[in-house]
GUFI-832872 format. One record per atom (N, C-alpha, C): atom name; x, y, z; residue number from 1; residue in three letters. Coordinates in nm, 3 decimals. Layout:
N
("CA",(X,Y,Z),NUM,"ALA");
...
***
This chain:
155
("N",(0.062,-0.106,0.023),1,"UNK");
("CA",(-0.025,0.012,-0.009),1,"UNK");
("C",(0.081,0.111,0.009),1,"UNK");
("N",(0.046,0.230,-0.074),2,"UNK");
("CA",(0.125,0.346,-0.082),2,"UNK");
("C",(0.036,0.426,0.013),2,"UNK");
("N",(0.141,0.486,0.099),3,"UNK");
("CA",(0.070,0.572,0.230),3,"UNK");
("C",(0.118,0.725,0.227),3,"UNK");
("N",(-0.014,0.765,0.241),4,"UNK");
("CA",(0.013,0.909,0.224),4,"UNK");
("C",(-0.086,0.998,0.339),4,"UNK");
("N",(-0.072,1.121,0.366),5,"UNK");
("CA",(-0.151,1.146,0.491),5,"UNK");
("C",(-0.304,1.115,0.499),5,"UNK");
("N",(-0.371,1.114,0.361),6,"UNK");
("CA",(-0.488,1.099,0.367),6,"UNK");
("C",(-0.502,0.950,0.417),6,"UNK");
("N",(-0.437,0.857,0.347),7,"UNK");
("CA",(-0.439,0.707,0.392),7,"UNK");
("C",(-0.409,0.670,0.541),7,"UNK");
("N",(-0.310,0.786,0.554),8,"UNK");
("CA",(-0.274,0.716,0.733),8,"UNK");
("C",(-0.389,0.775,0.799),8,"UNK");
("N",(-0.438,0.899,0.796),9,"UNK");
("CA",(-0.580,0.927,0.864),9,"UNK");
("C",(-0.675,0.819,0.833),9,"UNK");
("N",(-0.713,0.765,0.741),10,"UNK");
("CA",(-0.836,0.722,0.713),10,"UNK");
("C",(-0.810,0.591,0.808),10,"UNK");
("N",(-0.675,0.507,0.757),11,"UNK");
("CA",(-0.611,0.402,0.824),11,"UNK");
("C",(-0.620,0.413,0.973),11,"UNK");
("N",(-0.604,0.489,1.022),12,"UNK");
("CA",(-0.603,0.522,1.165),12,"UNK");
("C",(-0.776,0.492,1.212),12,"UNK");
("N",(-0.834,0.603,1.164),13,"UNK");
("CA",(-0.985,0.606,1.176),13,"UNK");
("C",(-1.041,0.469,1.143),13,"UNK");
("N",(-0.999,0.406,1.052),14,"UNK");
("CA",(-1.109,0.269,1.036),14,"UNK");
("C",(-1.020,0.170,1.119),14,"UNK");
("N",(-0.892,0.159,1.155),15,"UNK");
("CA",(-0.843,0.066,1.282),15,"UNK");
("C",(-0.899,0.103,1.402),15,"UNK");
("N",(-0.918,0.200,1.447),16,"UNK");
("CA",(-0.971,0.225,1.603),16,"UNK");
("C",(-1.134,0.219,1.589),16,"UNK");
("N",(-1.205,0.214,1.484),17,"UNK");
("CA",(-1.360,0.214,1.449),17,"UNK");
("C",(-1.370,0.023,1.459),17,"UNK");
("N",(-1.282,-0.019,1.433),18,"UNK");
("CA",(-1.287,-0.185,1.406),18,"UNK");
("C",(-1.277,-0.245,1.523),18,"UNK");
("N",(-1.190,-0.202,1.626),19,"UNK");
("CA",(-1.110,-0.288,1.699),19,"UNK");
("C",(-1.210,-0.354,1.819),19,"UNK");
("N",(-1.238,-0.463,1.850),20,"UNK");
("CA",(-1.312,-0.545,1.942),20,"UNK");
("C",(-1.285,-0.495,2.061),20,"UNK");
("N",(-1.204,-0.476,2.098),21,"UNK");
("CA",(-1.126,-0.468,2.249),21,"UNK");
("C",(-1.204,-0.354,2.300),21,"UNK");
("N",(-1.175,-0.220,2.185),22,"UNK");
("CA",(-1.213,-0.060,2.242),22,"UNK");
("C",(-1.345,-0.091,2.216),22,"UNK");
("N",(-1.430,-0.160,2.112),23,"UNK");
("CA",(-1.577,-0.125,2.102),23,"UNK");
("C",(-1.665,-0.202,2.219),23,"UNK");
("N",(-1.575,-0.339,2.264),24,"UNK");
("CA",(-1.647,-0.423,2.362),24,"UNK");
("C",(-1.633,-0.336,2.491),24,"UNK");
("N",(-1.541,-0.274,2.533),25,"UNK");
("CA",(-1.514,-0.168,2.626),25,"UNK");
("C",(-1.629,-0.092,2.648),25,"UNK");
("N",(-1.602,0.026,2.515),26,"UNK");
("CA",(-1.714,0.089,2.526),26,"UNK");
("C",(-1.873,0.081,2.542),26,"UNK");
("N",(-1.910,-0.039,2.489),27,"UNK");
("CA",(-2.032,-0.094,2.485),27,"UNK");
("C",(-2.040,-0.151,2.635),27,"UNK");
("N",(-1.946,-0.192,2.720),28,"UNK");
("CA",(-1.969,-0.256,2.878),28,"UNK");
("C",(-1.993,-0.114,2.964),28,"UNK");
("N",(-1.863,-0.019,2.945),29,"UNK");
("CA",(-1.886,0.092,3.014),29,"UNK");
("C",(-1.992,0.198,2.955),29,"UNK");
("N",(-2.061,0.217,2.874),30,"UNK");
("CA",(-2.113,0.357,2.814),30,"UNK");
("C",(-2.237,0.300,2.757),30,"UNK");
("N",(-2.263,0.186,2.755),31,"UNK");
("CA",(-2.354,0.127,2.651),31,"UNK");
("C",(-2.360,0.131,2.501),31,"UNK");
("N",(-2.272,0.198,2.423),32,"UNK");
("CA",(-2.288,0.208,2.320),32,"UNK");
("C",(-2.127,0.203,2.245),32,"UNK");
("N",(-2.122,0.229,2.125),33,"UNK");
("CA",(-1.991,0.231,2.083),33,"UNK");
("C",(-1.952,0.387,2.055),33,"UNK");
("N",(-1.824,0.420,2.065),34,"UNK");
("CA",(-1.755,0.577,2.031),34,"UNK");
("C",(-1.793,0.586,1.896),34,"UNK");
("N",(-1.812,0.745,1.899),35,"UNK");
("CA",(-1.817,0.837,1.775),35,"UNK");
("C",(-1.651,0.881,1.748),35,"UNK");
("N",(-1.625,0.798,1.621),36,"UNK");
("CA",(-1.461,0.851,1.604),36,"UNK");
("C",(-1.473,0.964,1.514),36,"UNK");
("N",(-1.422,1.067,1.498),37,"UNK");
("CA",(-1.395,1.177,1.439),37,"UNK");
("C",(-1.298,1.186,1.343),37,"UNK");
("N",(-1.295,1.205,1.204),38,"UNK");
("CA",(-1.169,1.212,1.159),38,"UNK");
("C",(-1.169,1.422,1.126),38,"UNK");
("N",(-1.101,1.469,1.206),39,"UNK");
("CA",(-1.112,1.623,1.234),39,"UNK");
("C",(-1.203,1.670,1.333),39,"UNK");
("N",(-1.215,1.780,1.391),40,"UNK");
("CA",(-1.285,1.831,1.530),40,"UNK");
("C",(-1.305,1.961,1.495),40,"UNK");
("N",(-1.416,2.013,1.535),41,"UNK");
("CA",(-1.467,2.145,1.528),41,"UNK");
("C",(-1.453,2.196,1.697),41,"UNK");
("N",(-1.331,2.291,1.731),42,"UNK");
("CA",(-1.341,2.268,1.849),42,"UNK");
("C",(-1.457,2.386,1.911),42,"UNK");
("N",(-1.475,2.451,1.807),43,"UNK");
("CA",(-1.583,2.568,1.842),43,"UNK");
("C",(-1.711,2.512,1.867),43,"UNK");
("N",(-1.753,2.405,1.807),44,"UNK");
("CA",(-1.860,2.361,1.809),44,"UNK");
("C",(-1.849,2.194,1.880),44,"UNK");
("N",(-1.825,2.154,1.969),45,"UNK");
("CA",(-1.790,2.009,2.010),45,"UNK");
("C",(-1.907,1.911,2.005),45,"UNK");
("N",(-1.860,1.802,1.966),46,"UNK");
("CA",(-1.962,1.701,1.960),46,"UNK");
("C",(-2.103,1.720,2.083),46,"UNK");
("N",(-2.210,1.678,2.027),47,"UNK");
("CA",(-2.339,1.670,2.112),47,"UNK");
("C",(-2.294,1.536,2.212),47,"UNK");
("N",(-2.353,1.570,2.352),48,"UNK");
("CA",(-2.358,1.503,2.430),48,"UNK");
("C",(-2.377,1.327,2.398),48,"UNK");
("N",(-2.477,1.323,2.315),49,"UNK");
("CA",(-2.505,1.225,2.264),49,"UNK");
("C",(-2.439,1.110,2.202),49,"UNK");
("N",(-2.334,1.198,2.139),50,"UNK");
("CA",(-2.212,1.100,2.039),50,"UNK");
("C",(-2.114,1.067,2.170),50,"UNK");
("N",(-2.091,1.101,2.248),51,"UNK");
("CA",(-1.980,1.072,2.376),51,"UNK");
("C",(-2.002,0.915,2.393),51,"UNK");
("N",(-1.910,0.837,2.413),52,"UNK");
("CA",(-1.764,0.883,2.406),52,"UNK");
("C",(-1.702,0.911,2.268),52,"UNK");
("N",(-1.622,0.996,2.261),53,"UNK");
("CA",(-1.535,1.080,2.135),53,"UNK");
("C",(-1.431,1.032,2.132),53,"UNK");
("N",(-1.370,0.974,2.026),54,"UNK");
("CA",(-1.251,0.981,1.973),54,"UNK");
("C",(-1.200,1.057,1.831),54,"UNK");
("N",(-1.123,1.133,1.871),55,"UNK");
("CA",(-1.103,1.267,1.749),55,"UNK");
("C",(-0.986,1.263,1.723),55,"UNK");
("N",(-0.958,1.253,1.594),56,"UNK");
("CA",(-0.819,1.241,1.486),56,"UNK");
("C",(-0.814,1.409,1.490),56,"UNK");
("N",(-0.712,1.479,1.550),57,"UNK");
("CA",(-0.738,1.622,1.532),57,"UNK");
("C",(-0.596,1.640,1.436),57,"UNK");
("N",(-0.512,1.594,1.423),58,"UNK");
("CA",(-0.410,1.627,1.318),58,"UNK");
("C",(-0.301,1.515,1.258),58,"UNK");
("N",(-0.261,1.555,1.149),59,"UNK");
("CA",(-0.188,1.433,1.082),59,"UNK");
("C",(-0.047,1.510,1.056),59,"UNK");
("N",(0.053,1.508,1.074),60,"UNK");
("CA",(0.194,1.556,1.034),60,"UNK");
("C",(0.281,1.468,1.002),60,"UNK");
("N",(0.329,1.495,0.864),61,"UNK");
("CA",(0.441,1.389,0.846),61,"UNK");
("C",(0.551,1.460,0.820),61,"UNK");
("N",(0.677,1.349,0.857),62,"UNK");
("CA",(0.814,1.407,0.829),62,"UNK");
("C",(0.890,1.317,0.759),62,"UNK");
("N",(0.987,1.324,0.706),63,"UNK");
("CA",(1.101,1.237,0.657),63,"UNK");
("C",(1.209,1.291,0.593),63,"UNK");
("N",(1.261,1.199,0.520),64,"UNK");
("CA",(1.425,1.260,0.464),64,"UNK");
("C",(1.443,1.149,0.358),64,"UNK");
("N",(1.547,1.210,0.251),65,"UNK");
("CA",(1.641,1.138,0.191),65,"UNK");
("C",(1.725,1.083,0.291),65,"UNK");
("N",(1.794,1.124,0.357),66,"UNK");
("CA",(1.933,1.054,0.433),66,"UNK");
("C",(1.867,0.957,0.490),66,"UNK");
("N",(1.749,0.938,0.553),67,"UNK");
("CA",(1.731,0.805,0.626),67,"UNK");
("C",(1.624,0.716,0.538),67,"UNK");
("N",(1.572,0.788,0.440),68,"UNK");
("CA",(1.507,0.719,0.325),68,"UNK");
("C",(1.373,0.667,0.403),68,"UNK");
("N",(1.281,0.748,0.495),69,"UNK");
("CA",(1.211,0.696,0.567),69,"UNK");
("C",(1.098,0.796,0.581),69,"UNK");
("N",(0.968,0.794,0.590),70,"UNK");
("CA",(0.837,0.920,0.659),70,"UNK");
("C",(0.786,0.815,0.780),70,"UNK");
("N",(0.749,0.950,0.857),71,"UNK");
("CA",(0.711,0.910,0.963),71,"UNK");
("C",(0.562,1.024,1.000),71,"UNK");
("N",(0.479,0.950,1.071),72,"UNK");
("CA",(0.323,1.032,1.063),72,"UNK");
("C",(0.324,1.088,1.225),72,"UNK");
("N",(0.260,1.147,1.245),73,"UNK");
("CA",(0.238,1.182,1.418),73,"UNK");
("C",(0.084,1.213,1.399),73,"UNK");
("N",(0.006,1.150,1.452),74,"UNK");
("CA",(-0.135,1.158,1.456),74,"UNK");
("C",(-0.150,1.206,1.612),74,"UNK");
("N",(-0.211,1.299,1.589),75,"UNK");
("CA",(-0.263,1.372,1.773),75,"UNK");
("C",(-0.408,1.315,1.743),75,"UNK");
("N",(-0.452,1.248,1.863),76,"UNK");
("CA",(-0.601,1.236,1.877),76,"UNK");
("C",(-0.621,1.257,2.029),76,"UNK");
("N",(-0.763,1.290,2.041),77,"UNK");
("CA",(-0.823,1.337,2.163),77,"UNK");
("C",(-0.920,1.206,2.197),77,"UNK");
("N",(-0.940,1.147,2.319),78,"UNK");
("CA",(-1.051,1.047,2.365),78,"UNK");
("C",(-1.115,1.140,2.465),78,"UNK");
("N",(-1.273,1.125,2.437),79,"UNK");
("CA",(-1.346,1.237,2.530),79,"UNK");
("C",(-1.466,1.144,2.618),79,"UNK");
("N",(-1.487,1.164,2.726),80,"UNK");
("CA",(-1.609,1.085,2.789),80,"UNK");
("C",(-1.700,1.185,2.881),80,"UNK");
("N",(-1.787,1.186,2.898),81,"UNK");
("CA",(-1.846,1.269,2.995),81,"UNK");
("C",(-1.918,1.181,3.094),81,"UNK");
("N",(-1.854,1.221,3.215),82,"UNK");
("CA",(-1.894,1.130,3.337),82,"UNK");
("C",(-1.877,1.199,3.446),82,"UNK");
("N",(-1.975,1.244,3.546),83,"UNK");
("CA",(-1.872,1.344,3.642),83,"UNK");
("C",(-1.915,1.245,3.803),83,"UNK");
("N",(-1.953,1.131,3.758),84,"UNK");
("CA",(-1.939,1.022,3.938),84,"UNK");
("C",(-1.811,1.057,3.977),84,"UNK");
("N",(-1.799,1.081,4.092),85,"UNK");
("CA",(-1.699,1.081,4.147),85,"UNK");
("C",(-1.692,0.908,4.273),85,"UNK");
("N",(-1.581,0.843,4.284),86,"UNK");
("CA",(-1.541,0.738,4.401),86,"UNK");
("C",(-1.485,0.827,4.514),86,"UNK");
("N",(-1.499,0.785,4.622),87,"UNK");
("CA",(-1.458,0.845,4.748),87,"UNK");
("C",(-1.417,0.697,4.811),87,"UNK");
("N",(-1.271,0.704,4.863),88,"UNK");
("CA",(-1.221,0.601,4.938),88,"UNK");
("C",(-1.145,0.684,5.064),88,"UNK");
("N",(-1.169,0.670,5.164),89,"UNK");
("CA",(-1.106,0.728,5.268),89,"UNK");
("C",(-1.132,0.879,5.219),89,"UNK");
("N",(-0.987,0.932,5.241),90,"UNK");
("CA",(-0.960,1.085,5.211),90,"UNK");
("C",(-0.927,1.102,5.077),90,"UNK");
("N",(-0.963,1.010,4.976),91,"UNK");
("CA",(-0.921,1.020,4.820),91,"UNK");
("C",(-1.045,1.046,4.799),91,"UNK");
("N",(-1.047,1.147,4.634),92,"UNK");
("CA",(-1.185,1.120,4.558),92,"UNK");
("C",(-1.103,1.158,4.428),92,"UNK");
("N",(-1.169,1.029,4.334),93,"UNK");
("CA",(-1.147,1.030,4.194),93,"UNK");
("C",(-1.240,1.059,4.114),93,"UNK");
("N",(-1.246,1.145,4.008),94,"UNK");
("CA",(-1.310,1.152,3.914),94,"UNK");
("C",(-1.313,1.026,3.799),94,"UNK");
("N",(-1.447,0.927,3.789),95,"UNK");
("CA",(-1.425,0.801,3.681),95,"UNK");
("C",(-1.407,0.895,3.549),95,"UNK");
("N",(-1.445,0.988,3.529),96,"UNK");
("CA",(-1.456,1.027,3.394),96,"UNK");
("C",(-1.293,1.062,3.369),96,"UNK");
("N",(-1.215,1.091,3.451),97,"UNK");
("CA",(-1.059,1.080,3.408),97,"UNK");
("C",(-1.019,0.986,3.376),97,"UNK");
("N",(-1.032,0.877,3.470),98,"UNK");
("CA",(-0.988,0.759,3.449),98,"UNK");
("C",(-1.041,0.677,3.338),98,"UNK");
("N",(-1.173,0.737,3.299),99,"UNK");
("CA",(-1.228,0.651,3.181),99,"UNK");
("C",(-1.157,0.710,3.023),99,"UNK");
("N",(-1.123,0.879,3.044),100,"UNK");
("CA",(-1.082,0.891,2.912),100,"UNK");
("C",(-0.922,0.846,2.843),100,"UNK");
("N",(-0.850,0.834,3.019),101,"UNK");
("CA",(-0.702,0.793,2.981),101,"UNK");
("C",(-0.717,0.653,2.932),101,"UNK");
("N",(-0.773,0.530,2.979),102,"UNK");
("CA",(-0.792,0.444,2.959),102,"UNK");
("C",(-0.873,0.397,2.782),102,"UNK");
("N",(-0.954,0.506,2.769),103,"UNK");
("CA",(-1.022,0.477,2.612),103,"UNK");
("C",(-0.881,0.523,2.518),103,"UNK");
("N",(-0.782,0.621,2.564),104,"UNK");
("CA",(-0.674,0.652,2.491),104,"UNK");
("C",(-0.595,0.549,2.478),104,"UNK");
("N",(-0.569,0.453,2.606),105,"UNK");
("CA",(-0.489,0.336,2.594),105,"UNK");
("C",(-0.525,0.255,2.531),105,"UNK");
("N",(-0.669,0.221,2.500),106,"UNK");
("CA",(-0.709,0.115,2.422),106,"UNK");
("C",(-0.699,0.149,2.269),106,"UNK");
("N",(-0.688,0.306,2.243),107,"UNK");
("CA",(-0.669,0.329,2.111),107,"UNK");
("C",(-0.547,0.336,2.048),107,"UNK");
("N",(-0.460,0.334,2.153),108,"UNK");
("CA",(-0.284,0.322,2.115),108,"UNK");
("C",(-0.290,0.164,2.081),108,"UNK");
("N",(-0.347,0.083,2.186),109,"UNK");
("CA",(-0.342,-0.064,2.195),109,"UNK");
("C",(-0.393,-0.078,2.044),109,"UNK");
("N",(-0.521,-0.051,1.999),110,"UNK");
("CA",(-0.553,-0.096,1.844),110,"UNK");
("C",(-0.452,-0.084,1.742),110,"UNK");
("N",(-0.395,0.028,1.752),111,"UNK");
("CA",(-0.327,0.073,1.656),111,"UNK");
("C",(-0.149,-0.072,1.650),111,"UNK");
("N",(-0.125,-0.036,1.810),112,"UNK");
("CA",(-0.001,-0.125,1.793),112,"UNK");
("C",(0.001,-0.258,1.762),112,"UNK");
("N",(-0.144,-0.316,1.780),113,"UNK");
("CA",(-0.175,-0.464,1.765),113,"UNK");
("C",(-0.235,-0.492,1.608),113,"UNK");
("N",(-0.263,-0.394,1.519),114,"UNK");
("CA",(-0.301,-0.369,1.397),114,"UNK");
("C",(-0.225,-0.462,1.316),114,"UNK");
("N",(-0.066,-0.433,1.305),115,"UNK");
("CA",(0.058,-0.471,1.244),115,"UNK");
("C",(0.065,-0.388,1.131),115,"UNK");
("N",(-0.017,-0.289,1.117),116,"UNK");
("CA",(-0.009,-0.197,0.995),116,"UNK");
("C",(0.133,-0.110,0.957),116,"UNK");
("N",(0.214,-0.114,1.060),117,"UNK");
("CA",(0.325,0.003,1.062),117,"UNK");
("C",(0.469,-0.069,1.115),117,"UNK");
("N",(0.588,-0.050,1.053),118,"UNK");
("CA",(0.683,-0.116,1.096),118,"UNK");
("C",(0.737,-0.057,1.238),118,"UNK");
("N",(0.692,0.099,1.301),119,"UNK");
("CA",(0.744,0.112,1.426),119,"UNK");
("C",(0.606,0.203,1.438),119,"UNK");
("N",(0.608,0.221,1.623),120,"UNK");
("CA",(0.459,0.302,1.653),120,"UNK");
("C",(0.506,0.347,1.787),120,"UNK");
("N",(0.519,0.433,1.801),121,"UNK");
("CA",(0.546,0.513,1.935),121,"UNK");
("C",(0.420,0.603,1.962),121,"UNK");
("N",(0.417,0.622,2.107),122,"UNK");
("CA",(0.325,0.714,2.135),122,"UNK");
("C",(0.325,0.786,2.291),122,"UNK");
("N",(0.279,0.899,2.279),123,"UNK");
("CA",(0.302,0.983,2.417),123,"UNK");
("C",(0.198,1.052,2.428),123,"UNK");
("N",(0.124,1.011,2.561),124,"UNK");
("CA",(-0.023,1.064,2.607),124,"UNK");
("C",(0.003,1.140,2.729),124,"UNK");
("N",(-0.135,1.195,2.756),125,"UNK");
("CA",(-0.148,1.307,2.808),125,"UNK");
("C",(-0.290,1.303,2.856),125,"UNK");
("N",(-0.339,1.304,3.015),126,"UNK");
("CA",(-0.452,1.291,3.022),126,"UNK");
("C",(-0.489,1.396,3.181),126,"UNK");
("N",(-0.624,1.421,3.181),127,"UNK");
("CA",(-0.662,1.492,3.299),127,"UNK");
("C",(-0.683,1.600,3.262),127,"UNK");
("N",(-0.701,1.679,3.155),128,"UNK");
("CA",(-0.762,1.776,3.076),128,"UNK");
("C",(-0.900,1.803,3.083),128,"UNK");
("N",(-0.960,1.857,3.196),129,"UNK");
("CA",(-1.110,1.883,3.174),129,"UNK");
("C",(-1.200,2.001,3.072),129,"UNK");
("N",(-1.222,1.961,2.982),130,"UNK");
("CA",(-1.258,2.094,2.870),130,"UNK");
("C",(-1.384,2.166,2.928),130,"UNK");
("N",(-1.467,2.086,2.953),131,"UNK");
("CA",(-1.621,2.128,3.031),131,"UNK");
("C",(-1.713,2.051,3.100),131,"UNK");
("N",(-1.654,2.023,3.225),132,"UNK");
("CA",(-1.707,1.948,3.300),132,"UNK");
("C",(-1.842,1.940,3.290),132,"UNK");
("N",(-1.862,1.749,3.297),133,"UNK");
("CA",(-1.836,1.706,3.294),133,"UNK");
("C",(-1.753,1.569,3.219),133,"UNK");
("N",(-1.721,1.655,3.099),134,"UNK");
("CA",(-1.617,1.615,3.009),134,"UNK");
("C",(-1.491,1.626,3.002),134,"UNK");
("N",(-1.419,1.478,3.025),135,"UNK");
("CA",(-1.283,1.485,3.074),135,"UNK");
("C",(-1.191,1.414,2.910),135,"UNK");
("N",(-1.100,1.485,2.890),136,"UNK");
("CA",(-1.034,1.436,2.777),136,"UNK");
("C",(-0.892,1.365,2.814),136,"UNK");
("N",(-0.854,1.275,2.705),137,"UNK");
("CA",(-0.718,1.261,2.751),137,"UNK");
("C",(-0.622,1.230,2.608),137,"UNK");
("N",(-0.497,1.283,2.595),138,"UNK");
("CA",(-0.455,1.340,2.463),138,"UNK");
("C",(-0.347,1.227,2.427),138,"UNK");
("N",(-0.287,1.212,2.315),139,"UNK");
("CA",(-0.226,1.122,2.259),139,"UNK");
("C",(-0.183,1.155,2.133),139,"UNK");
("N",(-0.049,1.150,2.109),140,"UNK");
("CA",(0.023,1.191,1.976),140,"UNK");
("C",(0.108,1.037,1.970),140,"UNK");
("N",(0.050,0.953,1.826),141,"UNK");
("CA",(0.106,0.857,1.768),141,"UNK");
("C",(0.182,0.874,1.684),141,"UNK");
("N",(0.338,0.821,1.685),142,"UNK");
("CA",(0.396,0.838,1.602),142,"UNK");
("C",(0.412,0.722,1.484),142,"UNK");
("N",(0.338,0.693,1.387),143,"UNK");
("CA",(0.388,0.581,1.296),143,"UNK");
("C",(0.473,0.607,1.173),143,"UNK");
("N",(0.540,0.501,1.170),144,"UNK");
("CA",(0.669,0.478,1.103),144,"UNK");
("C",(0.680,0.384,0.970),144,"UNK");
("N",(0.704,0.421,0.850),145,"UNK");
("CA",(0.757,0.316,0.742),145,"UNK");
("C",(0.884,0.365,0.716),145,"UNK");
("N",(0.958,0.246,0.689),146,"UNK");
("CA",(1.097,0.249,0.627),146,"UNK");
("C",(1.089,0.189,0.502),146,"UNK");
("N",(1.201,0.228,0.392),147,"UNK");
("CA",(1.181,0.192,0.281),147,"UNK");
("C",(1.236,0.033,0.279),147,"UNK");
("N",(1.160,-0.054,0.220),148,"UNK");
("CA",(1.209,-0.191,0.192),148,"UNK");
("C",(1.268,-0.221,0.025),148,"UNK");
("N",(1.306,-0.333,-0.014),149,"UNK");
("CA",(1.359,-0.340,-0.167),149,"UNK");
("C",(1.247,-0.367,-0.236),149,"UNK");
("N",(1.083,-0.337,-0.170),150,"UNK");
("CA",(0.965,-0.385,-0.251),150,"UNK");
("C",(0.924,-0.229,-0.240),150,"UNK");
("N",(0.968,-0.161,-0.154),151,"UNK");
("CA",(0.880,-0.023,-0.177),151,"UNK");
("C",(0.984,0.084,-0.246),151,"UNK");
("N",(0.907,0.183,-0.327),152,"UNK");
("CA",(1.000,0.283,-0.408),152,"UNK");
("C",(1.077,0.346,-0.331),152,"UNK");
("N",(1.216,0.396,-0.386),153,"UNK");
("CA",(1.286,0.505,-0.315),153,"UNK");
("C",(1.201,0.617,-0.257),153,"UNK");
("N",(1.255,0.702,-0.172),154,"UNK");
("CA",(1.183,0.823,-0.167),154,"UNK");
("C",(1.250,0.947,-0.275),154,"UNK");
("N",(1.374,0.919,-0.344),155,"UNK");
("CA",(1.440,1.002,-0.431),155,"UNK");
("C",(1.372,1.022,-0.523),155,"UNK");
***
């Protein structure tokens, strides 16, 4: 397959939307599948009925002749709506924060186990409260392809 930024974005979207572990967890936890967006309108966020939401926000490409490789950085956010709080002793934990983080980990795992890329790295962050009771966790996933004897050279 010849990868472009468009095919990377669509492959990531389709891989996420088809992952059984992710879909099962969302069905069990929220009673429905997530809504997977390719692009996000930050001025008009998703309707509450569409949560949980997985948004592919940005796709950046980098590469060069020296390495004869191309990598894509895919920025995404996973959001849930859940205002419930667990209290144990003197600690209080918002369940939505943990759920958003775990949803992001499931997305990362879906891409790791799909076997589509030679290299996959990720860097995540959770804890941002967009608009309580919405919680979002973010991740940048770096997907790499290296030229092989069967791939055209980048020169």
